[in-house]
C-alpha positions as CSV (number, residue, x, y, z in Angstrom):
1,X,-62.5,271.5,45.7
2,X,-60.1,270.2,48.2
3,X,-58.0,267.0,47.2
4,X,-56.1,264.9,49.6
5,X,-54.2,261.6,49.0
6,X,-54.6,258.7,51.5
7,X,-51.1,258.7,52.3
8,X,-48.3,261.4,52.4
9,X,-44.8,261.9,53.6
10,X,-44.7,263.7,56.8
11,X,-43.8,267.4,56.4
12,X,-41.7,269.4,58.9
13,X,-43.2,270.4,62.1
14,X,-45.6,273.5,61.7
15,X,-45.5,276.5,63.8
16,X,-48.9,278.0,64.4
17,X,-48.5,281.6,65.5
18,X,-51.2,283.8,67.1
19,X,-53.5,285.9,64.6
20,X,-54.0,289.1,66.7
21,X,-55.6,292.3,66.0
22,X,-51.8,293.7,65.1
23,X,-50.8,290.6,63.1
24,X,-49.1,287.4,63.6
25,X,-47.5,286.8,66.9
26,X,-45.3,283.9,68.5
27,X,-45.2,283.6,72.2
28,X,-42.6,281.8,74.6
29,X,-45.6,279.9,76.0
30,X,-46.1,276.8,73.5
31,X,-48.0,273.6,73.3
32,X,-46.9,270.8,71.1
33,X,-49.7,269.0,68.9
34,X,-49.1,265.3,68.2
35,X,-50.6,262.7,66.1
36,X,-51.9,259.3,67.3
37,X,-48.5,257.8,66.9
38,X,-47.1,260.4,69.1
39,X,-45.2,262.1,66.2
40,X,-44.7,265.9,66.4
41,X,-47.1,267.8,64.1
42,X,-47.1,271.5,65.4
43,X,-45.9,274.0,67.8
44,X,-48.9,276.2,68.8
45,X,-48.4,279.6,70.3
46,X,-50.6,279.9,73.5
47,X,-52.0,283.6,74.2
48,X,-51.7,285.0,77.8
49,X,-54.7,286.4,79.7
50,X,-53.7,289.9,79.3
51,X,-53.4,289.6,75.5
52,X,-57.0,287.9,75.5
53,X,-58.3,291.1,77.5
54,X,-56.4,293.6,75.3
55,X,-57.7,291.9,72.1
56,X,-61.3,291.8,73.0
57,X,-61.3,295.4,74.3
58,X,-59.7,296.4,70.8
59,X,-62.1,294.4,68.9
60,X,-65.2,296.0,70.9
61,X,-64.0,299.5,70.1
62,X,-63.6,298.4,66.4
63,X,-67.2,297.2,65.5
64,X,-69.5,299.4,63.6
65,X,-73.2,299.8,64.3
66,X,-75.5,298.6,61.7
67,X,-76.2,295.7,59.7
68,X,-73.4,293.7,58.0
69,X,-74.3,291.6,54.8
70,X,-71.2,291.1,52.7
71,X,-71.6,287.4,51.1
72,X,-69.0,288.4,48.6
73,X,-66.3,288.2,51.3
74,X,-67.5,285.0,52.6
75,X,-67.6,283.4,49.1
76,X,-64.1,284.6,48.5
77,X,-62.8,283.2,51.9
78,X,-64.2,279.9,50.9
79,X,-62.6,279.7,47.6
80,X,-59.3,280.5,49.3
81,X,-59.8,278.0,52.1
82,X,-60.4,275.3,49.4
83,X,-57.6,276.2,47.1
84,X,-54.9,278.6,48.3
85,X,-51.7,278.1,50.0
86,X,-52.5,279.8,53.7
87,X,-50.3,280.0,56.5
88,X,-47.5,278.1,54.7
89,X,-49.9,274.9,53.9
90,X,-51.4,273.7,50.7
91,X,-55.0,272.4,50.9
92,X,-53.4,268.8,50.8
93,X,-51.1,269.4,53.7
94,X,-53.8,271.1,55.6
95,X,-56.2,268.1,55.3
96,X,-53.3,265.6,56.0
97,X,-52.4,267.5,59.3
98,X,-56.0,267.7,60.3
99,X,-56.5,264.0,59.9
100,X,-53.3,263.2,61.9
101,X,-54.5,265.7,64.8
102,X,-58.1,264.6,64.8
103,X,-57.8,261.1,64.2
104,X,-60.5,260.8,61.5
105,X,-59.6,258.7,58.4
106,X,-58.8,260.3,55.1
107,X,-62.4,260.1,53.5
108,X,-64.1,261.5,56.7
109,X,-61.3,264.3,56.9
110,X,-61.6,265.3,53.2
111,X,-65.5,265.2,53.8
112,X,-65.6,267.5,56.8
113,X,-63.2,269.8,55.5
114,X,-65.3,270.4,52.3
115,X,-68.3,270.7,54.7
116,X,-66.2,273.9,56.3
117,X,-66.1,275.4,52.7
118,X,-69.9,275.2,52.7
119,X,-69.8,276.6,56.2
120,X,-68.0,279.9,55.1
121,X,-69.7,280.3,51.7
122,X,-73.3,279.9,53.2
123,X,-72.7,281.7,56.5
124,X,-74.8,285.0,55.5
125,X,-77.8,282.8,54.3
126,X,-77.7,280.2,57.2
127,X,-77.9,282.7,59.8
128,X,-80.5,284.9,58.2
129,X,-82.9,281.6,58.3
130,X,-83.3,282.3,62.1
131,X,-84.5,286.0,61.5
132,X,-88.2,286.5,62.7
133,X,-90.5,287.0,59.9
134,X,-91.6,290.4,61.4
135,X,-87.9,291.7,61.5
136,X,-85.8,293.3,59.0
137,X,-82.0,293.6,58.9
138,X,-81.8,297.0,58.3
139,X,-83.6,299.7,60.0
140,X,-83.4,301.8,56.9
141,X,-85.2,298.9,55.0
142,X,-88.0,298.9,57.5
143,X,-88.6,302.7,57.2
144,X,-89.5,302.1,53.6
145,X,-92.5,300.0,54.7
146,X,-95.8,301.5,54.2
147,X,-96.7,301.9,57.7
148,X,-93.2,303.0,58.5
149,X,-92.8,300.9,61.6
150,X,-91.2,297.4,61.8
151,X,-89.1,295.1,64.0
152,X,-85.3,295.3,63.4
153,X,-82.9,292.6,63.9
154,X,-80.3,293.8,66.0
155,X,-77.0,292.3,67.7
156,X,-77.1,291.2,71.5
157,X,-73.6,292.4,71.8
158,X,-70.4,293.4,69.9
159,X,-67.9,290.7,70.4
160,X,-68.1,286.9,70.4
161,X,-65.7,284.4,71.8
162,X,-65.8,280.7,70.3
163,X,-64.0,278.0,72.5
164,X,-64.0,275.3,69.9
165,X,-63.9,271.5,70.5
166,X,-61.4,269.0,68.5
167,X,-63.8,266.3,67.7
168,X,-64.7,267.6,64.1
169,X,-63.0,269.8,61.7
170,X,-66.3,271.3,61.0
171,X,-67.2,272.9,64.4
172,X,-67.0,276.2,63.1
173,X,-70.7,276.8,61.7
174,X,-71.3,279.0,64.9
175,X,-68.9,281.7,65.0
176,X,-68.7,282.1,61.1
177,X,-72.8,283.0,61.4
178,X,-71.9,285.6,64.1
179,X,-69.2,287.1,61.9
180,X,-71.9,287.3,59.0
181,X,-74.0,289.3,61.7
182,X,-71.1,291.7,62.2
183,X,-69.7,290.3,65.5
184,X,-66.0,290.9,66.0
185,X,-64.9,287.3,66.8
186,X,-62.1,285.9,68.7
187,X,-61.6,282.0,68.0
188,X,-60.0,279.9,70.8
189,X,-59.3,276.6,68.6
190,X,-59.2,273.1,70.1
191,X,-55.5,272.4,71.0
192,X,-56.1,268.9,69.7
193,X,-56.9,270.1,66.1
194,X,-55.9,273.9,65.9
195,X,-55.2,273.8,62.1
196,X,-58.8,274.2,60.7
197,X,-59.4,277.5,62.6
198,X,-56.1,278.9,61.5
199,X,-56.7,278.3,58.0
200,X,-60.1,279.7,58.4
201,X,-59.1,283.1,59.9
202,X,-56.1,283.3,57.3
203,X,-58.5,282.8,54.6
204,X,-61.0,285.6,55.9
205,X,-58.4,287.9,56.2
206,X,-57.2,287.4,52.9
207,X,-60.7,287.8,51.7
208,X,-60.8,291.3,53.3
209,X,-61.9,290.9,56.7
210,X,-59.8,293.1,59.1
211,X,-57.5,292.0,61.9
212,X,-59.9,293.6,64.4
213,X,-62.9,291.6,63.0
214,X,-61.5,288.0,63.6
215,X,-58.7,286.8,65.7
216,X,-57.3,283.4,66.3
217,X,-55.9,283.0,69.9
218,X,-55.1,279.6,71.2
219,X,-55.0,279.4,74.8
220,X,-54.3,276.9,77.7
221,X,-57.3,275.3,79.2
222,X,-57.4,277.9,82.2
223,X,-57.4,280.9,79.9
224,X,-60.1,279.6,77.8
225,X,-62.6,280.6,80.3
226,X,-61.3,284.4,79.9
227,X,-62.4,284.3,76.2
228,X,-65.9,283.5,77.1
229,X,-66.0,285.9,80.2
230,X,-64.5,288.9,78.4
231,X,-66.6,288.6,75.3
232,X,-70.0,289.9,75.1
233,X,-71.3,286.3,74.0
234,X,-69.6,283.0,74.1
235,X,-69.9,279.6,72.2
236,X,-68.6,276.8,73.5
237,X,-69.0,272.9,73.2
238,X,-68.5,269.9,75.8
239,X,-70.5,267.4,77.8
240,X,-72.9,267.5,80.8
241,X,-70.2,269.1,82.9
242,X,-69.5,272.1,80.7
243,X,-73.4,272.5,80.0
244,X,-73.8,272.5,83.9
245,X,-71.0,275.1,84.6
246,X,-72.6,277.5,82.1
247,X,-76.3,276.9,82.6
248,X,-77.0,280.1,84.7
249,X,-74.9,282.2,82.3
250,X,-77.1,283.8,79.3
251,X,-74.5,285.2,77.7
252,X,-72.7,281.7,76.9
253,X,-74.1,278.9,74.4
254,X,-73.1,275.4,75.2
255,X,-73.3,272.9,72.2
256,X,-73.7,269.7,73.5
257,X,-74.1,266.8,74.7
258,X,-75.9,265.0,72.1
259,X,-77.3,261.7,73.2
260,X,-79.0,261.6,69.9
261,X,-81.4,258.5,69.5
262,X,-83.1,256.2,66.8
263,X,-86.5,254.4,67.1
264,X,-87.3,251.5,64.8
265,X,-91.0,250.5,64.9
266,X,-92.2,247.3,64.2
267,X,-92.5,246.8,60.4
268,X,-89.7,248.9,59.7
269,X,-86.6,246.5,60.5
270,X,-85.7,246.1,56.8
271,X,-82.1,245.8,55.6
272,X,-82.3,249.4,54.3
273,X,-83.1,250.7,57.8
274,X,-80.0,248.6,59.3
275,X,-77.8,250.5,56.7
276,X,-79.4,253.7,57.6
277,X,-78.9,253.4,61.5
278,X,-75.4,252.2,60.4
279,X,-74.7,255.4,58.8
280,X,-76.1,257.2,61.8
281,X,-73.8,255.5,64.2
282,X,-70.7,255.6,62.3
283,X,-70.7,258.7,60.2
284,X,-68.0,261.4,61.2
285,X,-66.0,258.5,62.8
286,X,-68.7,258.3,65.3
287,X,-67.7,261.4,67.4
288,X,-70.3,263.8,66.5
289,X,-73.2,265.0,68.9
290,X,-75.7,264.1,66.1
291,X,-74.4,260.4,65.8
292,X,-76.9,258.0,67.1
293,X,-75.7,256.5,70.4
294,X,-79.0,255.3,71.6
295,X,-81.2,252.7,69.6
296,X,-84.7,251.6,70.7
297,X,-86.5,248.7,68.6
298,X,-89.9,248.0,68.9
299,X,-90.2,244.3,70.2
300,X,-93.3,242.5,70.9
301,X,-91.4,239.8,72.6
302,X,-90.2,238.1,69.5
303,X,-86.5,238.7,69.7
304,X,-86.7,241.3,67.3
305,X,-84.2,243.5,69.4
306,X,-81.5,241.0,69.2
307,X,-82.2,240.2,65.5
308,X,-81.6,243.8,64.7
309,X,-78.6,244.1,66.9
310,X,-76.9,241.2,65.2
311,X,-77.5,242.6,61.7
312,X,-76.2,246.2,62.8
313,X,-73.3,244.5,64.3
314,X,-72.4,242.6,61.1
315,X,-73.0,245.7,59.2
316,X,-70.6,247.9,61.0
317,X,-68.0,245.0,61.3
318,X,-68.1,245.0,57.4
319,X,-67.5,248.4,57.1
320,X,-64.8,248.5,59.7
321,X,-62.8,245.6,57.9
322,X,-63.4,247.2,54.5
323,X,-61.9,250.6,55.6
324,X,-58.9,248.9,57.2
325,X,-58.4,247.0,53.9
326,X,-58.5,250.3,52.0
327,X,-55.9,252.0,54.2
328,X,-58.5,253.9,56.0
329,X,-60.4,253.4,59.3
330,X,-64.2,253.7,60.5
331,X,-63.6,255.2,63.8
332,X,-60.7,257.7,64.9
333,X,-57.2,256.5,64.9
334,X,-56.0,257.3,68.5
335,X,-53.0,256.8,70.9
336,X,-53.0,253.4,72.8
337,X,-53.7,255.4,76.2
338,X,-57.0,256.8,74.5
339,X,-57.9,253.5,73.0
340,X,-57.5,251.7,76.6
341,X,-59.7,254.3,77.9
342,X,-62.5,254.0,75.5
343,X,-62.4,250.0,75.5
344,X,-62.7,250.6,79.5
345,X,-65.6,252.7,79.0
346,X,-67.4,250.0,77.2
347,X,-66.7,247.4,80.0
348,X,-67.9,249.7,82.6
349,X,-71.3,249.8,80.6
350,X,-71.3,246.0,80.6
351,X,-69.6,245.4,77.4
352,X,-67.1,242.7,76.6
353,X,-63.3,243.2,76.9
354,X,-61.9,244.8,73.6
355,X,-58.8,244.1,71.9
356,X,-56.9,247.3,70.8
357,X,-56.2,247.3,67.0
358,X,-53.0,248.7,66.0
359,X,-53.1,250.6,62.6
360,X,-50.5,250.5,59.8
361,X,-50.2,254.4,59.9
362,X,-49.5,254.5,63.6
363,X,-51.8,254.6,66.7
364,X,-54.8,252.4,67.3
365,X,-58.2,252.0,66.3
366,X,-61.4,250.6,68.4
367,X,-63.8,248.5,66.6
368,X,-67.6,249.4,66.4
369,X,-69.4,248.7,69.4
370,X,-73.4,247.6,69.4
371,X,-74.3,247.0,73.3
372,X,-77.6,245.4,74.2
373,X,-78.8,246.6,77.2
374,X,-82.1,246.4,79.4
375,X,-84.8,249.4,78.9
376,X,-83.9,252.3,81.1
377,X,-80.2,251.7,81.2
378,X,-77.7,254.6,81.5
379,X,-75.9,253.2,78.4
380,X,-78.6,254.6,76.3
381,X,-77.8,258.1,77.2
382,X,-74.1,257.4,77.1
383,X,-71.8,259.1,74.3
384,X,-68.2,257.6,73.5
385,X,-66.4,259.3,70.6
386,X,-66.2,256.2,68.3
387,X,-69.1,254.2,66.7
388,X,-70.7,253.2,69.7
389,X,-74.4,252.5,70.2
390,X,-76.6,251.0,73.1
391,X,-79.7,249.1,72.0
392,X,-82.9,248.2,73.9
393,X,-86.2,246.9,73.4
394,X,-89.1,249.5,73.2
395,X,-92.9,249.2,73.5
396,X,-95.5,251.5,72.3
397,X,-96.8,252.0,75.9
398,X,-93.5,253.7,77.0
399,X,-94.1,256.4,74.3
400,X,-91.4,259.2,74.3
401,X,-90.0,258.8,77.9
402,X,-87.0,256.9,76.8
403,X,-86.3,259.3,74.0
404,X,-86.1,262.6,76.1
405,X,-83.0,264.4,76.5
406,X,-81.8,263.9,72.9
407,X,-80.3,266.5,70.4
408,X,-81.9,264.5,67.6
409,X,-84.3,261.7,67.5
410,X,-85.0,259.7,64.3
411,X,-88.2,257.5,64.0
412,X,-88.6,254.9,61.4
413,X,-92.5,254.7,61.6
414,X,-95.5,255.6,59.4
415,X,-95.7,259.2,58.4
416,X,-99.1,259.5,60.2
417,X,-97.8,257.9,63.3
418,X,-98.9,259.9,66.4
419,X,-95.3,259.5,67.8
420,X,-93.9,261.9,65.6
421,X,-96.3,264.7,67.0
422,X,-95.4,263.7,70.4
423,X,-91.8,263.9,69.8
424,X,-92.3,267.3,68.1
425,X,-94.2,268.4,71.4
426,X,-91.5,267.0,73.6
427,X,-89.2,270.1,74.8
428,X,-86.2,268.0,75.6
429,X,-86.0,266.6,72.0
430,X,-84.4,269.3,70.2
431,X,-84.8,268.1,66.6
432,X,-87.0,265.1,65.0
433,X,-86.2,263.2,61.7
434,X,-88.8,260.9,60.3
435,X,-86.8,258.1,58.2
436,X,-83.7,259.9,58.0
437,X,-80.5,259.5,59.8
438,X,-79.7,261.6,62.9
439,X,-76.8,262.9,61.3
440,X,-78.4,264.5,58.3
441,X,-78.2,268.4,58.0
442,X,-77.9,270.6,54.9
443,X,-76.8,273.7,57.2
444,X,-80.0,275.5,57.0
445,X,-82.1,273.9,59.4
446,X,-81.9,274.4,63.4
447,X,-79.5,272.5,65.4
448,X,-80.0,273.6,69.0
449,X,-82.4,276.1,67.7
450,X,-81.4,278.9,65.0
451,X,-78.1,280.6,66.3
452,X,-79.9,283.7,65.5
453,X,-81.9,283.6,68.5
454,X,-79.1,283.8,70.7
455,X,-77.0,285.9,68.9
456,X,-79.7,288.6,67.9
457,X,-82.8,290.2,69.4
458,X,-85.6,292.1,67.7
459,X,-86.6,295.9,68.8
460,X,-89.0,298.3,67.2
461,X,-87.9,301.0,64.8
462,X,-90.8,303.5,64.2
463,X,-90.2,306.6,61.9
464,X,-92.2,309.5,60.4
465,X,-90.4,308.7,57.2
466,X,-91.2,311.3,54.5
467,X,-94.3,312.5,56.2
468,X,-92.6,315.2,58.4
């Protein structure tokens, strides 16, 4: 289990080399990674376009046909990631650097890093959840069936490029599942938080994965597009602009935006629900695509919306103050420039001016925001990367319309409410939770569908077997 202390002396600047098909390599082009106080954390080597192209060509040639089912290597890699010195960093040093670079507080950083351990260990089992019931992972297994014919789950390509975001250390689930299916993977980490991906590739190689199976290639923003273009399939993350850029490309899967929402029906505005909604708003520093950023409260004209907003505002403020008193922080710790930009974003949505709060460890934090808006306000579909939620009244006559275009919708309502069926039937709502926060996931349920549906396809395999 990973252990990290709330405060640590700052270590020397870390050099993060490329991890290529031919081993470690440092380049002349580097980018510095800094903390929220501006202190230098690492020097990150950047891969040029030619090296990206060469790497993916070599990986494509090295991929072997047939299924890959080797959970032991993933289990070993998870143990190494959690417990060993990798790339010259102990687990505690690694988590400290991740917290400094990402801005997450110690408790959140520790929890998210532990989630990465589970992502590695469970990757083969998680991705298999998406396999169609009528398809087998191995053609030879299908040939043993009495009818000597079956569907076989096969890869759609040989190589996968993963261009990652830096809002969470746990943004590695997708490419780990691709690796479990036998894809050769090139990981282009976030330049904001490149430490987790580096440690993962070190752990996987130490567990027996070859350098042609998984590589670590930080790049500039311009070259990142080359990773997606050169690979057979690509995974990337971003907002509406990124989704629009790749909307017509079936070889690239974009994660995000979330615009996750919560609906609280009349009769369910209890203190326990206020607590649960606060969890959904503030979990993971409020920066994940599954955080609730739009909140609808059923209000028959009794002032229920304002009352719920006041209770939620009080709950989040208490959490914010408690975290600061303990040397932690509820939302991310960021530079003054970033904090000012976030505060300006709140003002543009009609919120009051925000005072920047300096943190004792350097940088600034922005206190949680609960913004009351009118029904239909654009703020209900706005995401800001800290604990922020826009709240509006809702009536039954509006139905699911205000909840559309959401990654997750949580409804606090009766189990037999027809609204739940309407949400499940709404194509633009990707996931539906009943009385469970939008942030809940065990890793085995779909996120934006099962990833295997993007990575794999089914084809028939028919054989005469032993009847020839």
